[in-house]
N, C-alpha and C positions, 0 to 999 in steps of 0.2 A: 525414577527421577528424570526430569526433562531439562532443567536449567543447570544442575550440578553446581550449586553455590556451596563452597566449602569454607571452613574457618581459615585455612591458609590463603584462599583467594581473597577474602575480606582483609586479612591482616596485611597482605602485600600492597593494598591500596589505601592504607591509613596508618596513623601512628598509634603507639600503645595506649596512650591516655584516651584518645578518641574511641579506640576500639573498646576499652573497658566501659566508658560511659554508654556506648551503644548497646553493649551486652546488658548493662544495668536497666536501660529503658525497655529492652525486650523482655527481660525476666520479671520485671515489676509491672507488667501490664500497662505500659504507658502508650501503647498503640490503641487509640480509641476508635479508629475507623480504618477499614482496609477493604478495597474494592478492586476486582480484576476486570478489566475490559478486554475480553478475549478477541474482539473484532479488531481493535486498534493495537493489541499487544502492549497494553499500558497498565501499570498498577498505580493506584492512588492510595497513599497511606497518610494518616494523621497521627502525629506523636505529640502527646500532651504531658509536659512535666511542669515547668513554671510557665512557659509560654506554649502556644500551639503552633506547630510547624507542619507544613505540608510537603510530603516527599512524592516525587513522580519517578517511577522506574519504567523505562522503555526496554523491551526485550525482544529477541528474535530466537524462536525455538529452532528454526532451520539452521541459523548460523551460530547458535549458542553464544549470543552477545547480549550484554546488559549495560544500560546507561542510566545513571542516577542524577537527579536534580532535586535540591531542597530549597525551601523558602527562607531558611535561616541566613543570618548575616555571614557566618563562617563559610558556608558553601560557596558563596560568590567570590570569596577572596583566596581560595586554595583549590588546587586540582585534585587533592585527595578527598576521600569520603568523609563526611561529617558524621557525628554520633547518631543523628536521626536516620541517615541513610543506612548506617550499620544496623540499627534496630529493624528497619524495614526489610533489609536484605535477609536477616535471620528469620523474620516472620515469613518471608517468601520461601526460604529454604524449607521451613517447617511444613508449609502448605504444599510445596513441591513433593516432599517426602510422602505426604498423605494422598498424592495423586490428583490434586485439584487442577493441575495444568494438563493432565491427560484427559480429564472428564470435561471437555469443552462442550458448550451447548450446541455445537455444530461440528461438522466434519470438514477438514481442509480439502479444498478442491483444486485440482491442477490439470496437467496435461492428460492424465489417465481418465479423468471424468469427461473432459472435452472429447477425447477419442471415443469414449463410450457412447456419447450422444451423436457423434459423427457417423456411427454405423447406420446404414440404411435398414429400414424395417422390411422384412421379407416374409410374406404369407406363403407358407409351403403348400397350401391347398389351392392357391390361386395361380392360374396360368396367364402370363402376360404375353402379348404378341411379340414384344421386343426382347423376350428372354429366350435363350437357346436351351434346348433340352439336352442334358448331359447323359450319355449312355453309361450304364453300370452293368458290367458283365461279371458273372461269378461262376466258379467251379466248386461243386460240393462233392467231396470224396468220402465215401462211407467205408468204415472198417470196424473190426472187432475192438471194443474198448479193452485195453490191456488189463488183465486180472491175474496177478501172480499166484493167487491162492487157488484159482480154479480155471486154469488156462484151457483144459480139454473141453469143458462143457460151458464155456462162456459164450453167450449169444448177444450180449449187450452192444448196442450200436453207438458209435461215436463218429464224428465227421470233422474233416478239415476243410475250411472254406478259404478261398483266395479271390481277390477282386482285381478287375481292370476297369479303368474309367477314362473317358475322353469324349471327343466329338467325332472328328474325322479319323482320328487314330486313337487306339486305346493304349493306355499306359498302366503298367503294373502298380498297384497300391502297395508300396514297400513298407509303410508304417501305418497300420490300420488305425491305431489309437490317435495318432497325430491327424490323420485324414478325418476322423470323426470329430475331433475337437475343432478343427478348422471349419468344417461344415456348420456345426452348431454354434460356434462363436462368431459366425459370419465374418470370417477372415479370409482375405485373398491368399491363395497358395498356388505354387507352380508344380504341375505334374510331369511336364516334359517340355521339350523345346517348342512344341507347337500348341501347347495347351496350358493356360493359366486360369484357374477357377476364380471368378469374380462374383460375389454374392448378388449384386444388383443386375447382373447380366445373365448368369447361368442358373439353372435349376434342374433337379432330378424328378423323375416321374413319381406319381403317387405311391406306387408299390415300393420303389427304391427308397423314397423318403421314409416310409413306414419301417422298412428293414433297417435302415441306418439309425433311425430314432430308437428302435428296439435295442440295437447293439450299444448305442451311446449311453442310454439310461440303464442298461444292464451292467456294463463294465467299462465303457469307453471314457466316461468322465471321472473315473477313479484314478488316484495317483498310481496305484499298482493294479492294473486291469487283469488280474489273474484270480479266477474262482474255480471251484471244483467242476462246475458245469459250463463255464464260459471263460475262455482265456484268449487274450490278444497278445500274440507273440510275433512282433514284427509284421511280416506280410501274411502271417497265418492266423486264422481264427479257428479255435478248437471248441466245439460244442458237443454236449452230451446231455442225457437226462431230459428233464422237462424243458430246459432251454432250447435244446435241439428241436423238440416237438413244436414249441411255439414259433421258432424260426421257420420251420417247414410249413407251418400253417399259413404264414404270410406269403411264402414263396408259392404255395399252392394256388393262390388267387390269380397269379400270372406267371407262367413259366418261361416267358421270353428272356433270352440272354442268360439262361441257367443251364449249366452242363452238369449232369448227374453221373457219377462214376463210382464203381465199387473196386476197391484195390484188388489186384494191382492196376488193371487198365480196362475193366469191363464197363462199357457204357450202358447206362440204365435208361429205361423208359418208364413213364409214370402210368400206373394202373389204378383207376379210381372206381371202376364199376364192379370189381370182384376182389376176392382175397385169395392168398395162396392156400391151396388145398393141402392139409396135413394128412398123413396116412397112419393108421393104427391097426394093430392086429391083436385078436383075443385067442387065448387057449385056456381049456379047463384042465387043471392039474389037481386031482384029489379034492374035489369040491372047492378048490381055490381058483382064482382067475389070474392069468398072467397077461399083462398089458404091455405090448411093444409099441414104442413111439418112433416113427420114421420121420426125422427132420432132414431137410435138404442140407447138404454139406455147406458150411459157411453161411447159413441163414443169419440175418441180422435183425434184431428186434429192438425198437426204442423202449424207453423206460416203462411206459404205460401201454405198450403194444399198439400205439396209435399208428406207427409206421413200421413196415416190414420190408426188408430187401431180400428177395428170393427170385429164382428163375430169371435173372437179368432184368427184374422190374422193381420199382419202388411202389409198394402198395400202401394205400391209406385205408386202414381197417375201419369198418363201420362200428359205431359205439356198442352195439349189441354183442359183438364178437370179441371185443378187446380184452375183457376180463378173462375169457376162456383162453385166449392166446397167452395172456400173461401167466395164467395158472400153469399151462403146459411148460412154458419157459422156466418158471420157478421150480417145477417138479424136476426137470432135467438138470438145472443148474445146482439146486440144493442137494440133490442126491448123487450127482456126478454119474448118472446112469440113465439109460433109455429103456430099461425094462423094470416093470413094477408088478409085484405079486400081491394080490388082494386075498388074504386068507379067509377061511369060511365065515368067521363072525362078521366080516365086512363086505361080503359078496352082495348081500341084499341092498345095502346102501350104494354099492358101486353101480348096480343096475338101475337103481332108483334116481341117483343124483348125478353120477359122473358120466355114464354112457350117453344119456340124452344130450349132454353138453358136447361131448366129443363128436357126436353126429353133426353138429352145426359147424364144426371146424374142418371137416373133410370126410374122407372115406374110412369106415371102420370095417376091416376084413374079419368075418366071423365064419369059422368052419361049419359045415352043414350039420354035424352032430350037435353042435352047440346051439345053432339057430333053432333046432327043434325043441330045445328046452326053454327058450325065451318066450314069455307071454307078454304081449304089449296091448292087451285089451283095455277099454275105457273103464274107469273106476265107477262103481255104483255103491253109494253109502246106504246102509240099512240101520235104522235106529229103532230099538225095541224098548218101550217104556212099560214098567210094571210098578206096583205099589206094595210095600211091605210095612205094615203098621202105618206110621206117619211119614215114612221115607219114600223117596222116588228112586227106583232102580233103573239104570240105563245099560243095555247090552248093545255095543256098537260092532258092526260087521263091515268089512271092506271086501267088496266082490270085484274080482278081475276075471271076467269070463267064467270058467268053471272053478276057479280058485276062490275060496272064502277065507278071510283072515279075521281073527278076533283082534280088534283094535287095541284092547286093553293089554293083551299079552304079546301081541305081534306074532302070533303063531297061526299056521295054516290049520283050519279045522275041517275044511272040505276041499277035495281035489288032490291032484298029483303033487306030492311034496318034492319030487325030484325035478323041479322047474326053477326058472329064474324069472322074476317079475319086473317089468319096466313100470314101476309104480309112479303114480301122480304125486310127486313130492309136495308141490305147492298146495294142492287141494287137501292133502292129508294134514299139512301144517295148519291150514285154516280151520279144519275140523277140530284139531286138538285145542286150538285157541278158543273156539266156541265152547268146548267141554269145560275148560278151566274157567272161562268167563262166567259160565252158568253156575259155578260153584260146586260142580261134581268132584268127588274124591274117589281115587282108585281104591278098590277093595277086591283083592283076588283077581278074578277074571271079568269084573264088571265095575261100573261106577255107581256111587250112591250120593243122594242129595237129602240132607236131614234137617237143617235148620229152617225155621219159619221164614226168615229173611230171604234165604236162597230159594226156597220153594215159591215164595211170592214173586221174586224177581224173574224166576224161570217161567212161571205160568203167564206173567204179564208181558215179558219182553223177549225171552230167548226161545220159547217153544216154537214160535213161527219160523225161526231161522233153520231149525232141523227139517221142517217141511220143505224149505226152499232148496236145500242142498241134497236131498235124497228121499228115500222111502221111509215112512214112519209107521210103526205098528204099536197098538195099545192093548194092554190086558183089560179084562172086565173091571178089575179093581182100580186100575188107573183111570178108567172112564168115569168112575164115581168120585173122583177128586173134586173138592169144592171149587167153584168158579171165582173169578175176580170180577167184582162189580163195583159200581159207585153208590155211595150212600145217598138216600133221598130224605132231606129234612125240610121243614117249613116253620115259619114264624108268623104269628098273628098278633097285631098290636092294638091296644085300646088305651085311651086317655081318660083318667078319672081322678078327681080331687087333686089336680095339678101333679099327678104321677103318671108314668108310662108303664102300663102292664104289658108284658110280652109272654105269649104262650107258644111253646115250641113242641114239635112232634117229629118223630123219625119213623119211616115206614118199616114195619116188621122187625122192630128192635125193642127189646124189653127196657124197662126203666133203668135197671142196673147197668145194662150194656150201653144205654144212651149216655150215661155219665162217663163211662170209660171211653166211649167213642169220642165224645167232645173233648175229653182230656187228651186223647191221642192227637186230635186235631190241633189243640192249643200247643202241644209239644212238637208239632210239625213232623209227626212220624209218617212213614211212607204208606203204611197200611194199618188196618185194624182187623183182627180175626175174631169172628163171632163164635159162639159156643158150638154152632153146628158145623164149624170148620171153614165156612166161607170167608174169603178175603174181601174187605172193603178197601178199594183203592183210594188213598188220600193224597195222591200226587197229581192234582190238577188245580187250575186257577180258582175254581169255585171254593175248594176246601181252604186255600190260603186266605180267602176273604172271610170265610166263616171264622177262621182262627183270629184274624184281626178284630172282627166284630166281638167275639167272646172276650178277648183281652180288653178291648175298649170299654165294654159294658160291665166288666168285672163280674161275670156270671159265676156263681159258686155252686157247690154240689147240691145244696138244698134247693136252689132255684131249678136245677136240672131235674132232680128227683120229683119235684112238685110240678114239673112241666110248665113252670111260670116264673117270671122274674119281675121284680118291682124296682124300677130305676127312675132317676130324676127326669122331669119332663124335657129338660134341655137335650136329652138324647134323641128326641123325636126328629130333629132336623138331620142328625147323623143317619138315623134309620131311613128317613125319607130319601136321602142321597143314595143309600144302599139299594133301596127299592127300584132305582133306575139302572142299577148295574146290570150289564148284559149277562153276567154269569150267575148271580144269585138273586137278582131282582124279582124273578118270577116266583121265588119261594117266599117272598115277604109280602104280606098283605096287611091292610089296616082297616079298623072299624070306622063307622061314621064319625065318631068323636075324634079319632086320630086324623082323619082327612080334614075335618073342620079346623083343627088346630093348625095344620100345615097351611090350609087355605087362608086363615086369618093372618098368619105371619107373612106369607108371601104376597098376598094381595092387600097389603096395608093401605094402598092408595085407593082401594075400592070401598073401604069402610066409611064409618061416620066420623072419622078423625077430622077435627077442624083446627085451623090455625088461629091463635088469638088475633082479634081484629087489629090491635095496636101494632102488630108486627107484620101484617100482610104486605104492606108497601115496602118494608125493609128487607124481608127475606128474599133470597134468590131461590130459584126452583130447586136446585140441588140441596139447599139448606132445608127447604120444606120436606123434601124426600127424606133427608137424614133424620129430621124430627119425627116424622111419621113412623119410620122404621124403628127408631129407638123406643117410641111409645108402645107400639104394637108388641115388640119383642119383650120389653120389660113387663108389660101387662100380662103376657103369657108366661111369666116366670123365668125368662131368659136374661142372662147378662149380655152386655154389649161393650165392644171396644170401638170407640169413635176415633178412627185413625186417619182422618183427612189430612192431606198435605198441609204443611205450615202455611198459615195465612188465609185459609179458606173459611174461617169463622166458626170454629168448633164451640167457642164460648157462647155465641149467639144461639146456636142450635140447642145447647143445654138450657139456656134461659127460656127459650121457647117451650121446651118440654116442662120445665118447672112452673111456668106461668099457666100452661094448659092444665096441669094437675091442680093448681089453685082454683082456676075458673071452674073446672068440673066438680071439685069438692063443694064449691058454693052452690052450684046448680042442684047437687044432690042433697044439700042441706046438712052436710057433715063438716066437722072441723078437721082439716087435713093435718097430716103430720109434717114436721119440719124435715128438711133435707140437709145433709152434711156434704160440704165440698172441701176436699183436702188439696191444698195448693202449695207450691214453693213459697217460701217467706217473701221473696221479692215481688210476688204477684198478688198478694192479699189486697192491696189497695187498688190494683189494676182491675180486679174482679169487682170491687165495690163501685169503681167508676163505671164499668161496663153495665152493672145492674142498674145503677141510677140513670144511665143514659138510655138503655133499651127497654128495661122492664121496671120502671119506678113503682109499679104496683106491688112488687115483691119486697118484703122486708128482709133486711140482711143484718147479721150481727157477727163481726169478727170475734173469735174467741181469744181475747187478750187479757192482760193483767196478771195479778198474782194467782196462785192456785185456788185461793179462797174465792177470788172474784170470778175465776173461770167456772168454779163449781156453782156459784150463784147463778151464772148465766145459764148453765145446763139445767138447773132446777126450775128455771122459768123461761121455757122456750116455746110455750104453747102459742104465742102470738108471733113467732118468728118463722118466716118461710125458709130462709137459708142461713145456716150456721157455717161460717168460714173458719177453718183452722189450717195449720201448716204441718208438714211432715215432721219437723223438729218438735213441734208442740204435741203431736199425737203420741210420740214416744213417751212423753212425761204423763199424759193425761189418760192413757188407755183405761185405767181403772175407773175414771170418772164417768165413762160411758156405759157402765154395766147395766144401769136401770133405764137407759134411753133407747128407744127404737125409732129409726128414721124411715121415711118413705124411700128416699134415694140416698145412697152413699156414692159420691162421684169423686174420682181421683183425677186431678188435672196434672199434666206432665207425669203420667203414671210410671215412666221409666225410673222414678225415684224409689219404686218398690221392686226394682228388677232383681235385687238380691233377696231371695226368699228367706235367707237366714238373718237378715237385718232386723233390728228392733222395730224400725218403722214399718216394714212389710208385715211383720207379725201383728203390729198394733192395728193397722187399718183392717186386717182380716178378722179382728175381734169385734169390729163395729157391727151392731145389729141393724140391718136394713132390709126392707122387702125387695128392693131393686138396687142393682149395682151397675155402674158404668165407669169405664176407664177411658180417659182422654189422652191421646198422645199422637204426635206426628211421626214418631219412630218407635213402633211396638218392639222392635229388636235393635239394639245398638251393637252388642258384642257376641252374644250366643243365645241359643234358643231356650236356655233355662229361664231367661227373662220372660219369654212368652208363657212358660209354665206358671211363673209367679203371678203375671197379670191375670191369667185365666183362673188361677187359684183364688184370686180376689173376686172376680165377677161371678164365677160359678164353682165354688169349692168342690173338689173331687172330680172335676171334668176330665183331667188327665190321669187321675189316680195319684199315687205317691210319687214324689220326686225321684226316688230310686228307680221305680218302674219306668217313669218317663225317660230317664237317662239311658236305661238299658235299651229302650225301644228306639229312641230318636237321637240322643245326644252322645254318640260314640265316634271314635276316630275313623270308622269305615263308613261314614255317612255319604256314600256315593250312590246309594240305591234309589233310583227314581221312584220306585214303588213306595218306599218309606216316605219320601218327600211328598208324593201325591196323597198318601194317606193322611199325613199331617195337615196338608192344605184342605183336604176334603172335610176334616173334622173342624177346622177353625174358620174357614171362609164364611159360613152362615152367620157368625157372630161378630164379624169385623166389618165395619162400615168404613170404607176407604175410597176417597176420590182424590185424584191429583189435579193440579191446576189445568193441565192440558186437556183434561176430560170435561171440565165443567165451566171453565172461565175463558171463553173465546176472546173477551174484551181485555183480558189481562195480558200485557205484553210479556213475551218470553224473555228469559234472562240469557245473556251471552256470557259464557264463561271462558276466560282467557288465562292460560298459564304463561307467565313471563319469567324466563330464566335470567339469572345474573351471575357473573363471575365473582369470586372472592377477590379482595385486594391482595396484594403480595403479602403484606403483614398478616392479613386475616388467614390466608391459605397456610402460611408457615405455622401459625398458631393452631389451626385446625389439624394439620398433619401431626404436629407434636402431641396434641391431646389424643388423637386417634391411635398413634403408635403406643403411647403410654397406656391407653386403655387396653389394647390387645395384650401387652406384656403383663399387665396386672391381672387380667382374666386368666391367662395361661398359667400364672404362678399361683392363683387362688383356686384350690380344689374344693373348698367348701361351697356347696351349691347356693345356700342362702347368702353367704358373703359375696359370692360371685354375682348373683342376681342384683344385690344392692350396689355392687361396684359397677356393673353394667349400666344400671339405671342412672347412677350419678354421672357416668361418662356420657350417656346419651343426652342428659340435660345440658352438660357443658358444650357438647358438640352443636346442639341446636341453638344455644345461646351465641356461640361463635358465628354461626350462619347468619344470625340476625344482626348482632353487633357485639364484638368482644368487650366493648366498654360497659356491658351489663355487669361484668364481674371482674374485669382486669383493671385495676386502679391505674390511672394515668395513661390509659391506652390512647394512642394518637394515630393509629394506622388506618382509620376510616373503615367503611363498610360498603361493599359493592351493592348490597341490597338497599341500604339507606340512600345511596346515590340514585339508584333506580326509582325508589319511592319519591324522592324529591322531583325527579323529572316528570313522573306520572302526575303528581299533584299539581305541579306548575301548569302542565298542559291541560289538565281537566278543569282546573279553576278558571284559567284564562278562556276556556270554551263555555263557561257558564254551568258546569256540572257541580253537584254537591255530593260529598263523599262520606261514607262510613269506613272507618279503619279499625279492624279487629286484630288484637294480638293477645296471646295467652299470658304474656309477660308484662306486668305493670312497669317493670324497670325499663322495658323496651319502649313502652308508651311515653315514659318520662323523657327518653332520648328523642323521640319523635316530636314531643312538645317543644323541645329546644330548637329542633330543626324548623318547625313551623313558625316559631317566634322570630327566627332569623329571616324568614320569608315574609314576615308581617301578615300572617294569615290567622284569622280568628277561628276558634274551635271550641266545641264542648268536650267535656271529659267525663267518663263514667267508669268507675271500678267498684269493687265490693264495699269500699269505705264511704261511698257517696250516700247520704241519707235518702230515704224514699221520696220525701217531699221535693228535694232538690232534683232527684232523678226525673220525676214526673214533670217538673217545671222545665228542665232542659229539653226533654222530648217535645213538650208542647211548643217551646220557642223554636226549636230546630225545624219542626214540621211547619211552623209559621213562616219560615224563610230566613231566620236569623243565623248568621255564621255559615261558613262554607264546609266545615268538617266536624265530624263527631268521632273522637277517639274512644274506643270501648274495649274494656277487658272482656275476653271471649266468654269466660265463665259467668261474669257478673251481668252481661248484657246479651248473652246468646239466645235468650228466649224471653217471651212476655212483653216485648216492646214493639210499638208500631212506629216505624221511622220511614214512612213512605216519602218524606221530603227529600230523601237521597235517591240518586239514580246510578251511583257508582259505589261498589263495595270492594274494599281492598282487604284481603286476608294476608297480613304481613308475614305470618309464619303458619305452616300447616300443622294441624292437630291430628292425633292418631285416628280419631273417629270422624268419618265424613258426615255422620248425622249431626254432630255438634256444629260443624262448619255450615251445613245446610240450614240449620236452625238460625244461625247468625245471619246468613244471607237473606233469609226470609223476613228479617226485620224490615227490609226495603221492598222485597218482591212479594207483595201481598195485596189484599183488597184495598183499593184506593190509589194504587200506583197508576200513574198516567203515562209513564215513560218506559222505554226499554231500560232494563237494569243491566249494567255492565259489571260483571264480577271478575276481579283480577286477583290471581293467586301468585304471590311472589315466591320463587323457589331458587335457592342457591344451587347452581348446577353442579352435578357430580358429587353431591354430599348426601348426608343422611336424610335430607329433606326429600330427595328423589325417592328414597326407599319408603319414606312415610306415605308418599302418594300411592305407591304400589300397595302398601298395607291398607290404605283407605279403600282402594278398589276391591280388595278382598272382603273387607267388612261390609261394603255396600252390597255385595252379592248375597250376604247373609240375610238381610231383610228381604231382598228381591225374591229369594228362593222360596220364601213362605208366602209372601203377599202376591207374588207373580209366579210365572211358570219356570223359574230358573231351577236347575237340578242339583245345585251343590250348596251345602251349608258348612262354611269353614268354622273351625273351633276358635276359641278365644286366643289372644296373643300369648304364645307359650315361649319357653326358654329358647327353643331352637330358632324361632322367628326373631327373638331379641338379639341372639348372637349373630344372626345373619345381617342385622343392621350395621354391625361393626366390620363387615367384610368390605374390601375395597371396591 
């Protein structure tokens, strides 16, 4: 509590009746408004009973004073408190108890803050001419660290350090901790009569500053500067362990003004070019070895043997010798002895491991009789390989001069056994690692390798290593071991009757083994072993690509055994791409018919394809190219995805293709078949209008009416060129199409069949048509299963089953660039995609601007309340399905609050930061002569914006899903004709299929999860016919869920780019983890 308002205090300043009325007002919620002004230290309260009275309470936390004033009549006539003031004081006491007066939105500032800013800035690394350099002298006294448990053999180093400082005269630093705090707090302090340290005037050298900084941050700034390895005790600094080593490292850079002493009074010098030489002595006692260690009396060694005090010197030990020094110290300290007996079982390891290390530390005295027994010749490794049945036998020998050791048993098999070997421990360990890595198992006095996997790995990878490290001998049986080689296969392709025939062969491999070999390749095995015992290496890039090809073509056993496969002709483009591959291209050849097919498809512009005369002046060059590619590919039996950017005229290219088909049919004197176009319901009459405008020669019939009327239309379509239906209608009428075959089946906005399990997707795939085309500006919106579904329409079976596709391409570890590249290689030939920047130089680019806005105070409070409630609800709900539903409901409310809480909060009066920003943008844009499209996914938000625009007397058109088609077309026509300044549009109702080039500003009032949907909406204005630069403005509530939606949009955008461009990652669909992340702060 801060103000300490008590019942007794209030009672002392009022009478009993007034007190009771005040308590009544407080307990019955008569306080309708209460606000604390922390800056002015004033409280404003409103008490409403019969009348409304205002109470003002002035308070001083510093002096614990309170003054009350009320607007009521009684308050002005008496000096005591009125009932309204009593009620306000009790509310103040309640809030004080809850800590509201402690949690002020600012910190009180006074003299301490002013003094803080009054301190001058000092750069310790900068030397100023007008600053005086302060001298710091130190004495470092080394001694044995006390050890009550092992005093006799304790060698651990500890040091006591003292300081003197000053300029002309040096003064003892009597309190090191206070000295450090003054230095780093930049505080003036007095060291003696003739020296006062002033931060702006004095400074220490670079080395001294580093030393003091090290001490300050290690212990000096702590309240109790005592640690096990660093203690500040008045004028003494005690260091040991790693802290002492680090301190000496700093001193080592500059030894000026440093005095080194070993207790009691031995002055030390620094030795950096050598190390103290230790002495050792060896004796043989009954095949055991006695080691004597001679250490200088009172030698001192730091924790990691980085520093040693001996012979009146301080040594800095080189890194290579430190561990050995430390080992010797630990031997002596741990065993409390300087003599060590290595018994017979350990003697060999002593000479192999320990003795070489002792030689690096000093002199090892060895008697002559013992020297004669020690052999230190260089190691020679001898590997002898043999074959026993299907196993490989290895006999390993280690030769040291005249001594030969069986490596498997570690026994001397040749030479004088009464010797000691100085063996090459490192090289022997490397040899043992190689043996184990190769898969050899110890068996008696040799090693054996038995499994096919290990034999293959050994022959391919490890055999050469044995040759590198020593001598190798082979038995005759071993020389006859099968070799490891690479398989040689070839494929020859031929086109006949719109099918691709593939003949394959493998050199020197039987038919039965060929199938098993290809099966091993598809299973990605490392090798395949032929009947003759030879290994075929399957671990190289060429084999991986054979495996991908076999999977893609779905080659089965019958195909392999017959040496021939019969696959759809659309595989020809895939095989043509593989024929250019540097790894397997040379093994793939094609006959004349195959080459002709590829030539026809790729050189579509060189053939006899003509553009209908009526469209020559209308079509742009890229549209002519698109038409020719589609015609050539469909004529060759291939499906096509026309995936041009929104606004590039996909409809016109399709109409050109259909008109060309009709004209060619007439020339050939045949009656052409009708074509079916499936479109979203809202675009039916847009297609009719486009056909009538560009290709009036084509007859079109929307499939509308009752089921009987639709059946009647289908029964009489001989004179119809184009039959139009919708995705919703196809679901009902799929059975009506059983007896009808179309020339073309075309899907507009084919993302409507992105779900392969939907009735609509299954329905369109049942349509019988010679040629199939899918139109979309966004082939992928959320995940690559959508791509599978579209390809399953244009070329059934292209990717195989959905399950197989998911296993290969659509899994959580889709970070493999090879997989992405394979998918792109397969799909690119069938996708015609141009973006505006590539083909329309005259089309102005669009400028995209993200404008942030803050939530209003009321808006932010509501947002945080809903966010907190959502998190609690999710934490308490363990049912995943309920949790997901709860999260999605919460996300909807949070997004609505960002737009305008009035969308669902009845009587909300708190305003909206985004609406205010919207009004400013509209006012500025309209006054500058711009015309605007406004998109929102919430029709309730559009209703609020309509009211805002009405208040500004601005005229607008409005479009949502309830607007009839005729009225929709009329509004678009009038808007493009220049009528009215704005067009308010529901994102889902008007996001595609509309041409609104009359606008040059697009406002996305609220972000949608999918960037493709927003881009479609933007392209209502940014499309052919636009003469101005299009300004796209995205309104985003700063620091809210909308920011995270934008991040999600970027992730989804990369999904499409990774397939249609060279991006390397394909994110999965929005999952539970991503949804939960949206509710994080």
